[in-house]
C-alpha positions as CSV (number, residue, x, y, z in Angstrom):
1,M,0.2,0.1,0.0
2,F,2.7,2.1,0.9
3,I,4.6,1.6,-2.5
4,V,1.6,2.2,-4.3
5,G,1.4,5.6,-2.5
6,V,4.9,6.5,-3.3
7,R,4.3,5.6,-6.9
8,R,1.4,7.8,-7.1
9,A,3.2,10.7,-5.4
10,R,6.2,10.4,-8.0
11,I,3.9,10.2,-10.9
12,A,2.1,13.3,-9.6
13,A,5.2,15.1,-9.1
14,V,6.7,14.2,-12.6
15,V,3.2,15.6,-14.3
16,L,3.3,18.9,-11.9
17,L,7.1,19.6,-12.8
18,A,6.1,18.7,-16.8
19,C,3.4,21.5,-16.6
20,F,5.4,23.8,-15.0
21,A,8.2,23.3,-17.4
22,V,5.8,23.8,-20.3
23,N,4.6,27.1,-18.9
24,L,8.1,28.4,-19.0
25,I,7.9,28.3,-22.5
26,A,5.5,30.9,-22.7
27,P,7.8,33.8,-21.3
28,V,10.7,33.1,-23.2
29,V,8.7,33.0,-26.5
30,I,7.0,36.2,-25.8
31,S,10.2,38.2,-24.7
32,A,11.7,37.1,-28.1
33,Q,8.6,38.1,-30.0
34,R,8.7,41.5,-27.9
35,A,12.6,42.1,-28.6
36,M,13.3,44.0,-32.0
37,P,15.3,41.5,-33.9
38,R,19.1,42.4,-34.9
39,P,20.4,42.1,-37.1
40,A,17.3,42.2,-39.5
41,E,16.2,44.3,-42.9
42,F,12.6,45.2,-43.8
43,T,11.7,47.1,-46.9
44,S,8.2,48.8,-47.0
45,T,6.7,50.5,-50.0
46,Y,3.5,53.1,-50.6
47,D,1.3,53.8,-53.3
48,G,1.0,57.9,-53.7
49,P,1.5,60.4,-56.5
50,V,5.4,59.8,-56.2
51,P,7.1,56.2,-56.1
52,F,7.9,56.1,-52.0
53,T,10.3,53.3,-50.4
54,V,11.5,52.5,-46.6
55,E,14.2,50.4,-46.1
56,T,15.0,50.1,-42.2
57,T,18.1,48.0,-41.0
58,L,18.7,47.1,-37.3
59,T,21.8,46.2,-35.4
60,Q,23.1,45.7,-32.2
61,G,23.6,48.7,-30.5
62,A,26.6,49.7,-28.2
63,K,24.8,48.0,-25.2
64,K,23.2,44.6,-25.0
65,D,19.7,46.1,-24.6
66,E,20.0,48.6,-27.5
67,V,19.3,48.6,-31.4
68,D,20.7,51.1,-33.6
69,V,18.2,52.0,-36.3
70,N,19.2,53.1,-39.9
71,A,17.0,54.3,-42.5
72,R,16.8,54.8,-46.1
73,L,13.8,56.8,-47.6
74,L,13.5,56.7,-51.3
75,I,10.9,59.7,-52.5
76,D,10.7,60.0,-55.9
77,G,14.7,58.8,-56.7
78,T,15.6,61.3,-53.8
79,E,17.3,59.4,-51.0
80,H,17.1,60.8,-47.1
81,R,19.2,59.0,-44.5
82,D,17.6,58.8,-40.7
83,S,19.4,56.7,-38.0
84,Y,18.6,56.7,-33.9
85,T,19.2,54.2,-31.1
86,A,16.1,52.4,-29.6
87,N,15.6,49.9,-26.6
88,A,15.4,46.3,-28.1
89,A,12.4,45.7,-25.4
90,T,10.4,48.6,-25.8
91,T,11.3,50.0,-29.3
92,F,11.4,53.8,-27.6
93,P,14.3,55.8,-28.8
94,V,16.9,55.9,-26.2
95,R,18.8,58.9,-27.7
96,D,19.1,61.1,-30.6
97,R,15.0,61.9,-30.5
98,G,12.0,62.3,-28.3
99,G,9.3,59.8,-30.1
100,L,8.6,56.6,-32.1
101,T,9.2,56.2,-35.8
102,Y,9.2,53.1,-37.5
103,F,8.5,50.4,-34.8
104,F,6.0,50.6,-32.0
105,P,5.4,48.8,-28.8
106,Y,4.6,45.0,-28.4
107,Q,0.9,44.8,-26.9
108,P,0.4,48.9,-27.9
109,E,-1.7,50.5,-25.3
110,R,-4.9,52.8,-26.0
111,R,-3.4,56.0,-25.0
112,S,-1.0,58.4,-26.8
113,Y,2.5,57.8,-27.7
114,P,5.5,60.8,-28.6
115,Y,6.0,60.6,-32.4
116,S,8.7,61.6,-34.7
117,D,8.1,62.0,-38.3
118,P,11.1,61.2,-40.2
119,F,11.0,64.8,-41.8
120,S,10.4,66.6,-38.9
121,L,11.6,64.7,-35.8
122,E,10.5,66.9,-33.2
123,A,7.8,64.6,-30.8
124,V,4.1,65.0,-31.4
125,P,1.7,63.1,-30.0
126,M,0.4,60.0,-31.6
127,D,-2.7,59.6,-30.3
128,Y,-5.2,56.3,-30.0
129,V,-8.1,57.1,-32.4
130,G,-10.0,53.8,-32.1
131,P,-10.0,50.1,-32.9
132,G,-10.0,48.9,-36.3
133,N,-8.8,46.0,-38.8
134,V,-6.9,45.0,-41.4
135,A,-7.6,41.9,-43.2
136,G,-9.6,40.3,-40.5
137,L,-6.6,41.2,-37.8
138,E,-7.8,43.5,-35.2
139,T,-5.8,46.7,-34.8
140,Y,-5.4,49.8,-32.9
141,K,-5.5,52.9,-35.0
142,Y,-3.6,56.2,-34.1
143,Q,-3.1,59.5,-35.6
144,A,-0.4,62.0,-35.6
145,E,-0.4,65.6,-36.6
146,I,2.9,67.3,-37.8
147,T,3.7,71.0,-38.3
148,D,7.1,71.8,-38.7
149,G,7.4,75.2,-41.0
150,D,6.2,74.7,-44.2
151,Y,5.9,70.6,-44.1
152,R,2.6,69.8,-42.7
153,A,1.8,65.9,-42.5
154,E,-0.8,63.5,-40.9
155,R,0.1,60.0,-40.1
156,I,-2.4,57.3,-39.4
157,V,-1.1,53.8,-38.5
158,D,-3.2,50.8,-37.7
159,L,-1.2,48.5,-35.1
160,E,-2.1,45.0,-34.5
161,R,-3.3,45.1,-30.8
162,R,-1.3,41.9,-29.7
163,T,2.2,42.4,-31.5
164,G,2.4,46.1,-32.3
165,R,3.1,45.1,-35.9
166,V,2.4,48.2,-38.6
167,L,-0.4,46.4,-40.5
168,D,-1.1,49.4,-42.5
169,E,-0.1,53.3,-43.0
170,T,-1.5,56.4,-44.5
171,W,0.8,59.8,-44.8
172,T,-0.8,63.2,-45.9
173,T,1.3,65.6,-46.6
174,S,2.1,69.1,-47.9
175,G,5.4,70.9,-48.2
176,G,8.7,68.8,-47.7
177,P,10.0,65.9,-49.3
178,A,6.6,65.3,-51.3
179,E,3.2,66.4,-51.6
180,G,-0.3,64.3,-51.3
181,F,-1.8,61.2,-50.4
182,F,0.6,57.9,-49.7
183,R,-0.5,54.4,-48.1
184,L,1.5,51.3,-47.2
185,S,0.9,49.2,-50.5
186,D,-0.8,46.3,-50.8
187,E,2.3,44.0,-51.0
188,S,3.8,45.2,-48.1
189,R,0.3,45.3,-46.1
190,A,0.0,41.6,-47.0
191,R,3.8,41.0,-46.1
192,A,2.6,42.7,-42.6
193,V,-0.1,40.8,-42.4
194,D,1.2,37.5,-42.8
195,K,3.9,38.4,-40.1
196,A,1.3,39.0,-37.8
197,R,-0.7,36.2,-38.3
198,S,2.2,33.8,-37.5
199,E,3.0,35.7,-34.4
200,V,-0.6,35.6,-33.5
201,A,-0.9,32.1,-33.6
202,V,2.1,31.4,-31.6
203,L,0.5,33.4,-28.7
204,R,-3.0,31.7,-29.4
205,A,-1.3,28.6,-29.0
206,L,0.8,29.4,-26.1
207,Q,-2.3,30.8,-24.3
208,V,-4.3,27.2,-25.0
209,L,-1.1,25.5,-23.7
210,A,-1.2,27.5,-20.5
211,W,-5.1,26.6,-19.5
212,V,-4.3,22.6,-20.7
213,T,-1.7,22.5,-18.3
214,R,-3.0,24.4,-15.2
215,F,-5.9,22.2,-16.0
216,V,-4.1,18.8,-15.9
217,A,-2.3,20.1,-12.9
218,V,-5.5,20.9,-11.0
219,L,-6.5,17.6,-12.1
220,T,-3.5,15.6,-10.6
221,L,-3.6,17.5,-7.5
222,A,-7.3,16.7,-7.2
223,W,-6.1,12.9,-7.9
224,L,-3.3,12.9,-5.4
225,A,-5.4,14.4,-2.7
226,V,-8.2,11.7,-3.4
227,A,-5.6,8.7,-3.3
228,F,-4.1,9.8,0.2
229,A,-7.5,10.5,1.3
230,R,-8.5,6.6,0.5
231,R,-5.7,5.1,2.3
């Protein structure tokens, strides 16, 4: 009888340890998704009155938790360069500017963020204006108004609400390097949506796994309690 009880206790211990170990996977995966990758390269194209392409390159910064962001913006054949250093986990600049520009926080909040337009760099509020939807993915929509001399612009971005990935963006401008209405191209939107879908699928799988392992752990503890009560 004692041997049976010991075996049950060992089985329960193994099951509980396995559940605990599985639950440790989620923070690791989420941390990897949250951090800005480096090295990495991204290219986004925009539809508008003139060709507009943004190429961003991420490299390791001077400190372990920093990322150097370098951007090359091509507008109607004219090149503009931009660079700053960001915190890898939060995407917020740590120096060189006052607001977010090309990348946004993981799990963005429904609030205002400081934003620096690449053609102004002065930080302005990027306000949360409501929920949105891009290709079936729920988004948070943000808007920023920029006025810097003759340059006036409105930026509107749709961020996937769990990963912070930009799924759509418009840029309406007068003055500055170009004038008119620009929108993230169909190809760039589709690429961003595909990437976001895979990231969201991983998060959902981790959520289901967490519930399953907790349920199994509760059943195991209940089984163990009943087994000892019957001794």
